[in-house]
PDB file of the backbone (N, CA, C, O) and the ligand in Angstrom, with CONECT records:
HET     CU  A 101       1
ATOM      1  N   MET A   1      98.620   0.651 101.551  1.00  0.00           N
ATOM      2  CA  MET A   1      98.703   2.087 101.257  1.00  0.00           C
ATOM      3  C   MET A   1      98.999   2.277  99.768  1.00  0.00           C
ATOM      4  O   MET A   1      99.790   1.550  99.168  1.00  0.00           O
ATOM      5  N   ASN A   2      98.356   3.246  99.219  1.00  0.00           N
ATOM      6  CA  ASN A   2      98.507   3.505  97.788  1.00  0.00           C
ATOM      7  C   ASN A   2      99.641   4.508  97.553  1.00  0.00           C
ATOM      8  O   ASN A   2      99.528   5.692  97.871  1.00  0.00           O
ATOM      9  N   ARG A   3     100.742   3.990  96.981  1.00  0.00           N
ATOM     10  CA  ARG A   3     101.905   4.857  96.779  1.00  0.00           C
ATOM     11  C   ARG A   3     101.782   5.706  95.519  1.00  0.00           C
ATOM     12  O   ARG A   3     102.551   6.647  95.322  1.00  0.00           O
ATOM     13  N   ALA A   4     100.823   5.376  94.675  1.00  0.00           N
ATOM     14  CA  ALA A   4     100.709   6.118  93.414  1.00  0.00           C
ATOM     15  C   ALA A   4     100.082   7.495  93.612  1.00  0.00           C
ATOM     16  O   ALA A   4     100.308   8.403  92.812  1.00  0.00           O
ATOM     17  N   LYS A   5      99.304   7.651  94.666  1.00  0.00           N
ATOM     18  CA  LYS A   5      98.548   8.908  94.812  1.00  0.00           C
ATOM     19  C   LYS A   5      99.422  10.162  94.910  1.00  0.00           C
ATOM     20  O   LYS A   5      99.170  11.139  94.204  1.00  0.00           O
ATOM     21  N   PRO A   6     100.453  10.151  95.778  1.00  0.00           N
ATOM     22  CA  PRO A   6     101.273  11.379  95.838  1.00  0.00           C
ATOM     23  C   PRO A   6     101.914  11.692  94.492  1.00  0.00           C
ATOM     24  O   PRO A   6     102.027  12.855  94.107  1.00  0.00           O
ATOM     25  N   PHE A   7     102.335  10.646  93.777  1.00  0.00           N
ATOM     26  CA  PHE A   7     102.952  10.881  92.474  1.00  0.00           C
ATOM     27  C   PHE A   7     101.960  11.503  91.501  1.00  0.00           C
ATOM     28  O   PHE A   7     102.286  12.449  90.784  1.00  0.00           O
ATOM     29  N   LEU A   8     100.742  10.959  91.483  1.00  0.00           N
ATOM     30  CA  LEU A   8      99.729  11.489  90.574  1.00  0.00           C
ATOM     31  C   LEU A   8      99.390  12.934  90.914  1.00  0.00           C
ATOM     32  O   LEU A   8      99.176  13.754  90.022  1.00  0.00           O
ATOM     33  N   LEU A   9      99.342  13.238  92.190  1.00  0.00           N
ATOM     34  CA  LEU A   9      99.058  14.604  92.603  1.00  0.00           C
ATOM     35  C   LEU A   9     100.168  15.540  92.123  1.00  0.00           C
ATOM     36  O   LEU A   9      99.896  16.626  91.611  1.00  0.00           O
ATOM     37  N   ALA A  10     101.420  15.109  92.294  1.00  0.00           N
ATOM     38  CA  ALA A  10     102.546  15.935  91.863  1.00  0.00           C
ATOM     39  C   ALA A  10     102.505  16.139  90.356  1.00  0.00           C
ATOM     40  O   ALA A  10     102.775  17.236  89.865  1.00  0.00           O
ATOM     41  N   ALA A  11     102.166  15.079  89.619  1.00  0.00           N
ATOM     42  CA  ALA A  11     102.101  15.189  88.161  1.00  0.00           C
ATOM     43  C   ALA A  11     100.995  16.152  87.753  1.00  0.00           C
ATOM     44  O   ALA A  11     101.168  16.954  86.834  1.00  0.00           O
ATOM     45  N   ALA A  12      99.854  16.072  88.440  1.00  0.00           N
ATOM     46  CA  ALA A  12      98.742  16.967  88.117  1.00  0.00           C
ATOM     47  C   ALA A  12      99.126  18.423  88.386  1.00  0.00           C
ATOM     48  O   ALA A  12      98.778  19.319  87.617  1.00  0.00           O
ATOM     49  N   LEU A  13      99.843  18.646  89.482  1.00  0.00           N
ATOM     50  CA  LEU A  13     100.276  20.012  89.796  1.00  0.00           C
ATOM     51  C   LEU A  13     101.256  20.523  88.751  1.00  0.00           C
ATOM     52  O   LEU A  13     101.209  21.694  88.373  1.00  0.00           O
ATOM     53  N   ALA A  14     102.143  19.652  88.285  1.00  0.00           N
ATOM     54  CA  ALA A  14     103.122  20.053  87.278  1.00  0.00           C
ATOM     55  C   ALA A  14     102.424  20.447  85.982  1.00  0.00           C
ATOM     56  O   ALA A  14     102.779  21.448  85.358  1.00  0.00           O
ATOM     57  N   VAL A  15     101.438  19.665  85.583  1.00  0.00           N
ATOM     58  CA  VAL A  15     100.691  19.978  84.359  1.00  0.00           C
ATOM     59  C   VAL A  15      99.958  21.300  84.520  1.00  0.00           C
ATOM     60  O   VAL A  15      99.918  22.112  83.595  1.00  0.00           O
ATOM     61  N   ALA A  16      99.373  21.516  85.703  1.00  0.00           N
ATOM     62  CA  ALA A  16      98.635  22.752  85.945  1.00  0.00           C
ATOM     63  C   ALA A  16      99.559  23.959  85.860  1.00  0.00           C
ATOM     64  O   ALA A  16      99.172  24.989  85.308  1.00  0.00           O
ATOM     65  N   SER A  17     100.786  23.851  86.401  1.00  0.00           N
ATOM     66  CA  SER A  17     101.673  25.007  86.371  1.00  0.00           C
ATOM     67  C   SER A  17     102.201  25.243  84.963  1.00  0.00           C
ATOM     68  O   SER A  17     102.450  26.387  84.583  1.00  0.00           O
ATOM     69  N   LEU A  18     102.375  24.176  84.180  1.00  0.00           N
ATOM     70  CA  LEU A  18     102.770  24.349  82.783  1.00  0.00           C
ATOM     71  C   LEU A  18     101.682  25.071  82.010  1.00  0.00           C
ATOM     72  O   LEU A  18     101.969  25.957  81.205  1.00  0.00           O
ATOM     73  N   ALA A  19     100.436  24.694  82.253  1.00  0.00           N
ATOM     74  CA  ALA A  19      99.329  25.335  81.567  1.00  0.00           C
ATOM     75  C   ALA A  19      99.263  26.807  81.942  1.00  0.00           C
ATOM     76  O   ALA A  19      98.980  27.658  81.099  1.00  0.00           O
ATOM     77  N   ALA A  20      99.527  27.107  83.224  1.00  0.00           N
ATOM     78  CA  ALA A  20      99.515  28.503  83.658  1.00  0.00           C
ATOM     79  C   ALA A  20     100.621  29.283  82.961  1.00  0.00           C
ATOM     80  O   ALA A  20     100.420  30.433  82.571  1.00  0.00           O
ATOM     81  N   ALA A  21     101.789  28.663  82.802  1.00  0.00           N
ATOM     82  CA  ALA A  21     102.899  29.334  82.131  1.00  0.00           C
ATOM     83  C   ALA A  21     102.565  29.590  80.675  1.00  0.00           C
ATOM     84  O   ALA A  21     102.906  30.648  80.146  1.00  0.00           O
ATOM     85  N   ALA A  22     101.906  28.647  80.012  1.00  0.00           N
ATOM     86  CA  ALA A  22     101.541  28.825  78.612  1.00  0.00           C
ATOM     87  C   ALA A  22     100.520  29.946  78.477  1.00  0.00           C
ATOM     88  O   ALA A  22     100.571  30.729  77.529  1.00  0.00           O
ATOM     89  N   ALA A  23      99.589  30.022  79.432  1.00  0.00           N
ATOM     90  CA  ALA A  23      98.579  31.069  79.373  1.00  0.00           C
ATOM     91  C   ALA A  23      99.214  32.439  79.565  1.00  0.00           C
ATOM     92  O   ALA A  23      98.659  33.452  79.139  1.00  0.00           O
ATOM     93  N   ASP A  24     100.363  32.467  80.197  1.00  0.00           N
ATOM     94  CA  ASP A  24     101.087  33.690  80.461  1.00  0.00           C
ATOM     95  C   ASP A  24     101.702  34.275  79.191  1.00  0.00           C
ATOM     96  O   ASP A  24     101.994  35.469  79.136  1.00  0.00           O
ATOM     97  N   LEU A  25     101.897  33.446  78.180  1.00  0.00           N
ATOM     98  CA  LEU A  25     102.525  33.895  76.947  1.00  0.00           C
ATOM     99  C   LEU A  25     101.506  34.613  76.067  1.00  0.00           C
ATOM    100  O   LEU A  25     100.341  34.222  75.994  1.00  0.00           O
ATOM    101  N   ALA A  26     101.959  35.649  75.413  1.00  0.00           N
ATOM    102  CA  ALA A  26     101.107  36.364  74.465  1.00  0.00           C
ATOM    103  C   ALA A  26     101.246  35.712  73.087  1.00  0.00           C
ATOM    104  O   ALA A  26     102.234  35.040  72.791  1.00  0.00           O
ATOM    105  N   GLU A  27     100.236  35.932  72.266  1.00  0.00           N
ATOM    106  CA  GLU A  27     100.281  35.411  70.903  1.00  0.00           C
ATOM    107  C   GLU A  27     100.667  36.539  69.959  1.00  0.00           C
ATOM    108  O   GLU A  27     100.304  37.697  70.160  1.00  0.00           O
ATOM    109  N   GLY A  28     101.415  36.168  68.923  1.00  0.00           N
ATOM    110  CA  GLY A  28     101.823  37.193  67.968  1.00  0.00           C
ATOM    111  C   GLY A  28     102.139  36.608  66.614  1.00  0.00           C
ATOM    112  O   GLY A  28     102.298  35.398  66.452  1.00  0.00           O
ATOM    113  N   GLU A  29     102.227  37.502  65.640  1.00  0.00           N
ATOM    114  CA  GLU A  29     102.662  37.119  64.300  1.00  0.00           C
ATOM    115  C   GLU A  29     103.819  38.035  63.941  1.00  0.00           C
ATOM    116  O   GLU A  29     103.743  39.254  64.096  1.00  0.00           O
ATOM    117  N   VAL A  30     104.895  37.420  63.456  1.00  0.00           N
ATOM    118  CA  VAL A  30     106.096  38.184  63.125  1.00  0.00           C
ATOM    119  C   VAL A  30     105.859  38.971  61.838  1.00  0.00           C
ATOM    120  O   VAL A  30     105.479  38.396  60.818  1.00  0.00           O
ATOM    121  N   ARG A  31     106.079  40.263  61.882  1.00  0.00           N
ATOM    122  CA  ARG A  31     105.962  41.101  60.674  1.00  0.00           C
ATOM    123  C   ARG A  31     107.334  41.393  60.085  1.00  0.00           C
ATOM    124  O   ARG A  31     107.499  41.460  58.867  1.00  0.00           O
ATOM    125  N   LYS A  32     108.320  41.566  60.967  1.00  0.00           N
ATOM    126  CA  LYS A  32     109.650  41.928  60.467  1.00  0.00           C
ATOM    127  C   LYS A  32     110.704  41.537  61.502  1.00  0.00           C
ATOM    128  O   LYS A  32     110.500  41.708  62.704  1.00  0.00           O
ATOM    129  N   VAL A  33     111.823  41.014  61.026  1.00  0.00           N
ATOM    130  CA  VAL A  33     112.953  40.688  61.902  1.00  0.00           C
ATOM    131  C   VAL A  33     114.127  41.559  61.483  1.00  0.00           C
ATOM    132  O   VAL A  33     114.553  41.513  60.329  1.00  0.00           O
ATOM    133  N   ASP A  34     114.647  42.341  62.399  1.00  0.00           N
ATOM    134  CA  ASP A  34     115.784  43.223  62.112  1.00  0.00           C
ATOM    135  C   ASP A  34     116.949  42.796  62.992  1.00  0.00           C
ATOM    136  O   ASP A  34     117.111  43.270  64.116  1.00  0.00           O
ATOM    137  N   LYS A  35     117.763  41.879  62.447  1.00  0.00           N
ATOM    138  CA  LYS A  35     118.864  41.329  63.248  1.00  0.00           C
ATOM    139  C   LYS A  35     119.922  42.374  63.606  1.00  0.00           C
ATOM    140  O   LYS A  35     120.361  42.417  64.755  1.00  0.00           O
ATOM    141  N   PRO A  36     120.351  43.228  62.650  1.00  0.00           N
ATOM    142  CA  PRO A  36     121.377  44.216  63.048  1.00  0.00           C
ATOM    143  C   PRO A  36     120.930  45.115  64.190  1.00  0.00           C
ATOM    144  O   PRO A  36     121.731  45.455  65.061  1.00  0.00           O
ATOM    145  N   ALA A  37     119.661  45.502  64.197  1.00  0.00           N
ATOM    146  CA  ALA A  37     119.153  46.390  65.252  1.00  0.00           C
ATOM    147  C   ALA A  37     118.652  45.604  66.465  1.00  0.00           C
ATOM    148  O   ALA A  37     118.263  46.190  67.475  1.00  0.00           O
ATOM    149  N   ARG A  38     118.665  44.252  66.355  1.00  0.00           N
ATOM    150  CA  ARG A  38     118.132  43.395  67.427  1.00  0.00           C
ATOM    151  C   ARG A  38     116.693  43.775  67.781  1.00  0.00           C
ATOM    152  O   ARG A  38     116.334  43.925  68.949  1.00  0.00           O
ATOM    153  N   LYS A  39     115.877  43.924  66.723  1.00  0.00           N
ATOM    154  CA  LYS A  39     114.477  44.282  66.952  1.00  0.00           C
ATOM    155  C   LYS A  39     113.570  43.356  66.158  1.00  0.00           C
ATOM    156  O   LYS A  39     113.957  42.785  65.138  1.00  0.00           O
ATOM    157  N   ILE A  40     112.353  43.232  66.661  1.00  0.00           N
ATOM    158  CA  ILE A  40     111.362  42.414  65.987  1.00  0.00           C
ATOM    159  C   ILE A  40     110.031  43.160  65.998  1.00  0.00           C
ATOM    160  O   ILE A  40     109.619  43.696  67.026  1.00  0.00           O
ATOM    161  N   THR A  41     109.368  43.189  64.851  1.00  0.00           N
ATOM    162  CA  THR A  41     108.043  43.806  64.765  1.00  0.00           C
ATOM    163  C   THR A  41     107.009  42.702  64.847  1.00  0.00           C
ATOM    164  O   THR A  41     107.047  41.741  64.079  1.00  0.00           O
ATOM    165  N   LEU A  42     106.078  42.846  65.791  1.00  0.00           N
ATOM    166  CA  LEU A  42     105.055  41.824  66.017  1.00  0.00           C
ATOM    167  C   LEU A  42     103.669  42.443  65.945  1.00  0.00           C
ATOM    168  O   LEU A  42     103.425  43.537  66.454  1.00  0.00           O
ATOM    169  N   ARG A  43     102.764  41.709  65.296  1.00  0.00           N
ATOM    170  CA  ARG A  43     101.343  42.008  65.460  1.00  0.00           C
ATOM    171  C   ARG A  43     100.880  41.106  66.587  1.00  0.00           C
ATOM    172  O   ARG A  43     100.775  39.892  66.411  1.00  0.00           O
ATOM    173  N   HIS A  44     100.605  41.686  67.732  1.00  0.00           N
ATOM    174  CA  HIS A  44     100.388  40.842  68.911  1.00  0.00           C
ATOM    175  C   HIS A  44      98.974  40.947  69.450  1.00  0.00           C
ATOM    176  O   HIS A  44      98.277  41.939  69.236  1.00  0.00           O
ATOM    177  N   GLY A  45      98.569  39.898  70.155  1.00  0.00           N
ATOM    178  CA  GLY A  45      97.318  39.911  70.895  1.00  0.00           C
ATOM    179  C   GLY A  45      97.526  40.602  72.233  1.00  0.00           C
ATOM    180  O   GLY A  45      98.571  41.204  72.482  1.00  0.00           O
ATOM    181  N   GLU A  46      96.523  40.508  73.083  1.00  0.00           N
ATOM    182  CA  GLU A  46      96.622  41.121  74.401  1.00  0.00           C
ATOM    183  C   GLU A  46      97.847  40.597  75.150  1.00  0.00           C
ATOM    184  O   GLU A  46      98.119  39.397  75.150  1.00  0.00           O
ATOM    185  N   ILE A  47      98.585  41.511  75.789  1.00  0.00           N
ATOM    186  CA  ILE A  47      99.717  41.113  76.642  1.00  0.00           C
ATOM    187  C   ILE A  47      99.321  41.457  78.065  1.00  0.00           C
ATOM    188  O   ILE A  47      99.394  42.611  78.487  1.00  0.00           O
ATOM    189  N   LYS A  48      98.897  40.422  78.805  1.00  0.00           N
ATOM    190  CA  LYS A  48      98.278  40.676  80.106  1.00  0.00           C
ATOM    191  C   LYS A  48      99.253  41.271  81.105  1.00  0.00           C
ATOM    192  O   LYS A  48      98.898  42.193  81.839  1.00  0.00           O
ATOM    193  N   ASN A  49     100.483  40.755  81.146  1.00  0.00           N
ATOM    194  CA  ASN A  49     101.407  41.258  82.171  1.00  0.00           C
ATOM    195  C   ASN A  49     101.837  42.703  81.904  1.00  0.00           C
ATOM    196  O   ASN A  49     102.319  43.386  82.808  1.00  0.00           O
ATOM    197  N   LEU A  50     101.662  43.169  80.655  1.00  0.00           N
ATOM    198  CA  LEU A  50     101.995  44.568  80.349  1.00  0.00           C
ATOM    199  C   LEU A  50     100.739  45.431  80.254  1.00  0.00           C
ATOM    200  O   LEU A  50     100.817  46.636  80.016  1.00  0.00           O
ATOM    201  N   ASP A  51      99.572  44.792  80.446  1.00  0.00           N
ATOM    202  CA  ASP A  51      98.300  45.503  80.364  1.00  0.00           C
ATOM    203  C   ASP A  51      98.172  46.219  79.015  1.00  0.00           C
ATOM    204  O   ASP A  51      97.777  47.382  78.939  1.00  0.00           O
ATOM    205  N   MET A  52      98.522  45.478  77.950  1.00  0.00           N
ATOM    206  CA  MET A  52      98.580  46.080  76.621  1.00  0.00           C
ATOM    207  C   MET A  52      97.568  45.409  75.687  1.00  0.00           C
ATOM    208  O   MET A  52      97.506  44.182  75.614  1.00  0.00           O
ATOM    209  N   PRO A  53      96.786  46.206  74.985  1.00  0.00           N
ATOM    210  CA  PRO A  53      95.822  45.634  74.043  1.00  0.00           C
ATOM    211  C   PRO A  53      96.517  45.166  72.767  1.00  0.00           C
ATOM    212  O   PRO A  53      97.697  45.454  72.566  1.00  0.00           O
ATOM    213  N   PRO A  54      95.801  44.451  71.908  1.00  0.00           N
ATOM    214  CA  PRO A  54      96.393  43.998  70.649  1.00  0.00           C
ATOM    215  C   PRO A  54      96.825  45.172  69.767  1.00  0.00           C
ATOM    216  O   PRO A  54      96.142  46.193  69.691  1.00  0.00           O
ATOM    217  N   MET A  55      97.956  45.008  69.111  1.00  0.00           N
ATOM    218  CA  MET A  55      98.471  46.052  68.207  1.00  0.00           C
ATOM    219  C   MET A  55      99.675  45.496  67.455  1.00  0.00           C
ATOM    220  O   MET A  55     100.116  44.372  67.700  1.00  0.00           O
ATOM    221  N   THR A  56     100.194  46.301  66.540  1.00  0.00           N
ATOM    222  CA  THR A  56     101.454  45.980  65.878  1.00  0.00           C
ATOM    223  C   THR A  56     102.503  46.955  66.380  1.00  0.00           C
ATOM    224  O   THR A  56     102.287  48.167  66.375  1.00  0.00           O
ATOM    225  N   MET A  57     103.636  46.429  66.813  1.00  0.00           N
ATOM    226  CA  MET A  57     104.667  47.301  67.389  1.00  0.00           C
ATOM    227  C   MET A  57     106.034  46.631  67.316  1.00  0.00           C
ATOM    228  O   MET A  57     106.153  45.443  67.017  1.00  0.00           O
ATOM    229  N   VAL A  58     107.056  47.426  67.599  1.00  0.00           N
ATOM    230  CA  VAL A  58     108.435  46.944  67.570  1.00  0.00           C
ATOM    231  C   VAL A  58     108.896  46.640  68.999  1.00  0.00           C
ATOM    232  O   VAL A  58     108.682  47.428  69.921  1.00  0.00           O
ATOM    233  N   PHE A  59     109.528  45.484  69.152  1.00  0.00           N
ATOM    234  CA  PHE A  59     110.122  45.095  70.424  1.00  0.00           C
ATOM    235  C   PHE A  59     111.632  44.942  70.266  1.00  0.00           C
ATOM    236  O   PHE A  59     112.113  44.606  69.184  1.00  0.00           O
ATOM    237  N   GLY A  60     112.369  45.186  71.327  1.00  0.00           N
ATOM    238  CA  GLY A  60     113.741  44.723  71.406  1.00  0.00           C
ATOM    239  C   GLY A  60     113.726  43.249  71.777  1.00  0.00           C
ATOM    240  O   GLY A  60     112.662  42.693  72.049  1.00  0.00           O
ATOM    241  N   VAL A  61     114.873  42.617  71.791  1.00  0.00           N
ATOM    242  CA  VAL A  61     114.958  41.225  72.239  1.00  0.00           C
ATOM    243  C   VAL A  61     116.022  41.112  73.323  1.00  0.00           C
ATOM    244  O   VAL A  61     117.064  41.765  73.265  1.00  0.00           O
ATOM    245  N   ALA A  62     115.736  40.262  74.319  1.00  0.00           N
ATOM    246  CA  ALA A  62     116.660  40.092  75.428  1.00  0.00           C
ATOM    247  C   ALA A  62     117.946  39.415  74.968  1.00  0.00           C
ATOM    248  O   ALA A  62     119.028  39.705  75.479  1.00  0.00           O
ATOM    249  N   ARG A  63     117.818  38.500  73.988  1.00  0.00           N
ATOM    250  CA  ARG A  63     118.976  37.759  73.482  1.00  0.00           C
ATOM    251  C   ARG A  63     118.886  37.711  71.966  1.00  0.00           C
ATOM    252  O   ARG A  63     117.818  37.398  71.438  1.00  0.00           O
ATOM    253  N   PRO A  64     119.955  38.007  71.246  1.00  0.00           N
ATOM    254  CA  PRO A  64     119.895  38.016  69.778  1.00  0.00           C
ATOM    255  C   PRO A  64     119.519  36.653  69.187  1.00  0.00           C
ATOM    256  O   PRO A  64     118.970  36.588  68.087  1.00  0.00           O
ATOM    257  N   GLU A  65     119.811  35.558  69.915  1.00  0.00           N
ATOM    258  CA  GLU A  65     119.485  34.223  69.398  1.00  0.00           C
ATOM    259  C   GLU A  65     117.983  34.060  69.173  1.00  0.00           C
ATOM    260  O   GLU A  65     117.561  33.259  68.339  1.00  0.00           O
ATOM    261  N   LEU A  66     117.185  34.810  69.909  1.00  0.00           N
ATOM    262  CA  LEU A  66     115.737  34.694  69.748  1.00  0.00           C
ATOM    263  C   LEU A  66     115.314  35.010  68.308  1.00  0.00           C
ATOM    264  O   LEU A  66     114.328  34.467  67.811  1.00  0.00           O
ATOM    265  N   LEU A  67     116.069  35.893  67.646  1.00  0.00           N
ATOM    266  CA  LEU A  67     115.719  36.286  66.278  1.00  0.00           C
ATOM    267  C   LEU A  67     116.073  35.209  65.260  1.00  0.00           C
ATOM    268  O   LEU A  67     115.595  35.241  64.126  1.00  0.00           O
ATOM    269  N   GLU A  68     116.914  34.252  65.663  1.00  0.00           N
ATOM    270  CA  GLU A  68     117.317  33.186  64.733  1.00  0.00           C
ATOM    271  C   GLU A  68     116.204  32.162  64.530  1.00  0.00           C
ATOM    272  O   GLU A  68     116.204  31.413  63.554  1.00  0.00           O
ATOM    273  N   GLN A  69     115.248  32.142  65.473  1.00  0.00           N
ATOM    274  CA  GLN A  69     114.220  31.096  65.451  1.00  0.00           C
ATOM    275  C   GLN A  69     113.019  31.443  64.583  1.00  0.00           C
ATOM    276  O   GLN A  69     112.170  30.587  64.336  1.00  0.00           O
ATOM    277  N   VAL A  70     112.935  32.696  64.113  1.00  0.00           N
ATOM    278  CA  VAL A  70     111.705  33.131  63.443  1.00  0.00           C
ATOM    279  C   VAL A  70     111.985  33.980  62.213  1.00  0.00           C
ATOM    280  O   VAL A  70     113.072  34.530  62.038  1.00  0.00           O
ATOM    281  N   LYS A  71     110.960  34.066  61.365  1.00  0.00           N
ATOM    282  CA  LYS A  71     111.020  34.930  60.187  1.00  0.00           C
ATOM    283  C   LYS A  71     109.647  35.573  60.000  1.00  0.00           C
ATOM    284  O   LYS A  71     108.666  35.162  60.619  1.00  0.00           O
ATOM    285  N   ALA A  72     109.595  36.580  59.143  1.00  0.00           N
ATOM    286  CA  ALA A  72     108.329  37.274  58.903  1.00  0.00           C
ATOM    287  C   ALA A  72     107.254  36.281  58.481  1.00  0.00           C
ATOM    288  O   ALA A  72     107.503  35.401  57.657  1.00  0.00           O
ATOM    289  N   GLY A  73     106.079  36.422  59.038  1.00  0.00           N
ATOM    290  CA  GLY A  73     104.954  35.546  58.718  1.00  0.00           C
ATOM    291  C   GLY A  73     104.744  34.441  59.736  1.00  0.00           C
ATOM    292  O   GLY A  73     103.669  33.843  59.781  1.00  0.00           O
ATOM    293  N   ASP A  74     105.760  34.156  60.562  1.00  0.00           N
ATOM    294  CA  ASP A  74     105.628  33.084  61.559  1.00  0.00           C
ATOM    295  C   ASP A  74     104.661  33.488  62.669  1.00  0.00           C
ATOM    296  O   ASP A  74     104.604  34.645  63.084  1.00  0.00           O
ATOM    297  N   LYS A  75     103.909  32.501  63.132  1.00  0.00           N
ATOM    298  CA  LYS A  75     103.071  32.683  64.325  1.00  0.00           C
ATOM    299  C   LYS A  75     103.882  32.247  65.535  1.00  0.00           C
ATOM    300  O   LYS A  75     104.549  31.213  65.505  1.00  0.00           O
ATOM    301  N   ILE A  76     103.823  33.031  66.588  1.00  0.00           N
ATOM    302  CA  ILE A  76     104.620  32.714  67.772  1.00  0.00           C
ATOM    303  C   ILE A  76     103.793  32.904  69.052  1.00  0.00           C
ATOM    304  O   ILE A  76     102.731  33.527  69.063  1.00  0.00           O
ATOM    305  N   ARG A  77     104.338  32.335  70.116  1.00  0.00           N
ATOM    306  CA  ARG A  77     103.930  32.713  71.463  1.00  0.00           C
ATOM    307  C   ARG A  77     105.153  33.348  72.082  1.00  0.00           C
ATOM    308  O   ARG A  77     106.275  32.902  71.843  1.00  0.00           O
ATOM    309  N   PHE A  78     104.947  34.391  72.879  1.00  0.00           N
ATOM    310  CA  PHE A  78     106.122  35.088  73.403  1.00  0.00           C
ATOM    311  C   PHE A  78     105.835  35.715  74.759  1.00  0.00           C
ATOM    312  O   PHE A  78     104.689  35.903  75.167  1.00  0.00           O
ATOM    313  N   LYS A  79     106.930  36.025  75.431  1.00  0.00           N
ATOM    314  CA  LYS A  79     106.843  36.727  76.705  1.00  0.00           C
ATOM    315  C   LYS A  79     107.560  38.050  76.536  1.00  0.00           C
ATOM    316  O   LYS A  79     108.674  38.101  76.015  1.00  0.00           O
ATOM    317  N   ALA A  80     106.923  39.116  76.975  1.00  0.00           N
ATOM    318  CA  ALA A  80     107.527  40.444  76.863  1.00  0.00           C
ATOM    319  C   ALA A  80     107.528  41.122  78.225  1.00  0.00           C
ATOM    320  O   ALA A  80     106.637  40.913  79.048  1.00  0.00           O
ATOM    321  N   GLU A  81     108.555  41.941  78.438  1.00  0.00           N
ATOM    322  CA  GLU A  81     108.660  42.712  79.679  1.00  0.00           C
ATOM    323  C   GLU A  81     109.076  44.131  79.343  1.00  0.00           C
ATOM    324  O   GLU A  81     109.594  44.406  78.261  1.00  0.00           O
ATOM    325  N   LYS A  82     108.840  45.023  80.289  1.00  0.00           N
ATOM    326  CA  LYS A  82     109.320  46.390  80.134  1.00  0.00           C
ATOM    327  C   LYS A  82     110.621  46.511  80.894  1.00  0.00           C
ATOM    328  O   LYS A  82     110.661  46.298  82.106  1.00  0.00           O
ATOM    329  N   GLN A  83     111.697  46.856  80.184  1.00  0.00           N
ATOM    330  CA  GLN A  83     113.018  46.963  80.803  1.00  0.00           C
ATOM    331  C   GLN A  83     113.595  48.330  80.480  1.00  0.00           C
ATOM    332  O   GLN A  83     113.813  48.655  79.313  1.00  0.00           O
ATOM    333  N   ASP A  84     113.843  49.127  81.502  1.00  0.00           N
ATOM    334  CA  ASP A  84     114.378  50.484  81.314  1.00  0.00           C
ATOM    335  C   ASP A  84     113.547  51.288  80.321  1.00  0.00           C
ATOM    336  O   ASP A  84     114.084  52.019  79.488  1.00  0.00           O
ATOM    337  N   GLY A  85     112.236  51.141  80.422  1.00  0.00           N
ATOM    338  CA  GLY A  85     111.358  51.929  79.562  1.00  0.00           C
ATOM    339  C   GLY A  85     111.152  51.364  78.169  1.00  0.00           C
ATOM    340  O   GLY A  85     110.403  51.935  77.376  1.00  0.00           O
ATOM    341  N   ASN A  86     111.810  50.239  77.853  1.00  0.00           N
ATOM    342  CA  ASN A  86     111.655  49.634  76.529  1.00  0.00           C
ATOM    343  C   ASN A  86     110.934  48.295  76.635  1.00  0.00           C
ATOM    344  O   ASN A  86     111.098  47.562  77.610  1.00  0.00           O
ATOM    345  N   TYR A  87     110.149  47.994  75.638  1.00  0.00           N
ATOM    346  CA  TYR A  87     109.489  46.693  75.602  1.00  0.00           C
ATOM    347  C   TYR A  87     110.422  45.680  74.952  1.00  0.00           C
ATOM    348  O   TYR A  87     110.919  45.884  73.845  1.00  0.00           O
ATOM    349  N   VAL A  88     110.645  44.586  75.671  1.00  0.00           N
ATOM    350  CA  VAL A  88     111.639  43.601  75.260  1.00  0.00           C
ATOM    351  C   VAL A  88     111.017  42.212  75.280  1.00  0.00           C
ATOM    352  O   VAL A  88     110.368  41.823  76.251  1.00  0.00           O
ATOM    353  N   VAL A  89     111.225  41.470  74.195  1.00  0.00           N
ATOM    354  CA  VAL A  89     110.817  40.065  74.158  1.00  0.00           C
ATOM    355  C   VAL A  89     111.879  39.257  74.897  1.00  0.00           C
ATOM    356  O   VAL A  89     113.056  39.280  74.536  1.00  0.00           O
ATOM    357  N   THR A  90     111.447  38.541  75.940  1.00  0.00           N
ATOM    358  CA  THR A  90     112.416  37.773  76.731  1.00  0.00           C
ATOM    359  C   THR A  90     112.398  36.299  76.385  1.00  0.00           C
ATOM    360  O   THR A  90     113.327  35.565  76.722  1.00  0.00           O
ATOM    361  N   ASP A  91     111.342  35.860  75.710  1.00  0.00           N
ATOM    362  CA  ASP A  91     111.265  34.455  75.291  1.00  0.00           C
ATOM    363  C   ASP A  91     110.245  34.354  74.175  1.00  0.00           C
ATOM    364  O   ASP A  91     109.255  35.086  74.153  1.00  0.00           O
ATOM    365  N   LEU A  92     110.493  33.444  73.250  1.00  0.00           N
ATOM    366  CA  LEU A  92     109.491  33.224  72.207  1.00  0.00           C
ATOM    367  C   LEU A  92     109.606  31.808  71.687  1.00  0.00           C
ATOM    368  O   LEU A  92     110.668  31.190  71.745  1.00  0.00           O
ATOM    369  N   GLN A  93     108.490  31.304  71.176  1.00  0.00           N
ATOM    370  CA  GLN A  93     108.486  29.976  70.589  1.00  0.00           C
ATOM    371  C   GLN A  93     107.551  29.972  69.400  1.00  0.00           C
ATOM    372  O   GLN A  93     106.452  30.522  69.475  1.00  0.00           O
ATOM    373  N   PRO A  94     107.971  29.357  68.298  1.00  0.00           N
ATOM    374  CA  PRO A  94     107.095  29.245  67.129  1.00  0.00           C
ATOM    375  C   PRO A  94     105.886  28.404  67.449  1.00  0.00           C
ATOM    376  O   PRO A  94     105.981  27.465  68.239  1.00  0.00           O
ATOM    377  N   VAL A  95     104.759  28.713  66.859  1.00  0.00           N
ATOM    378  CA  VAL A  95     103.533  27.931  66.985  1.00  0.00           C
ATOM    379  C   VAL A  95     103.332  27.165  65.681  1.00  0.00           C
ATOM    380  O   VAL A  95     103.324  27.745  64.596  1.00  0.00           O
ATOM    381  N   LYS A  96     103.169  25.841  65.813  1.00  0.00           N
ATOM    382  CA  LYS A  96     102.994  25.045  64.598  1.00  0.00           C
ATOM    383  C   LYS A  96     101.536  25.104  64.149  1.00  0.00           C
ATOM    384  O   LYS A  96     101.176  24.497  63.140  1.00  0.00           O
TER     385      LYS A  96
HETATM  386 CU    CU A 101     101.924  46.451  71.899  1.00  0.00          CU2+
END
């Protein structure tokens, strides 16, 4: 019996779900970081989960630490949600 097959299947599924999670992230470029106001201005691509076309707009951030990772001009991938009527970045990562 081949014991490697279930492991390979599990690994393939893990890679597939990671790829799905990455596809879930929107692309953006940081225009402005406003730490005192906990806001970030992004020129973003389509945000599928918010049904939003590309534009430049201001987002709040779920956690202030998110603003420590980026500066104006950086390219990022990010996740945004609508919370109490406001658009909020809940996760972001710089793109190299
Ligand atoms: Cu927008």
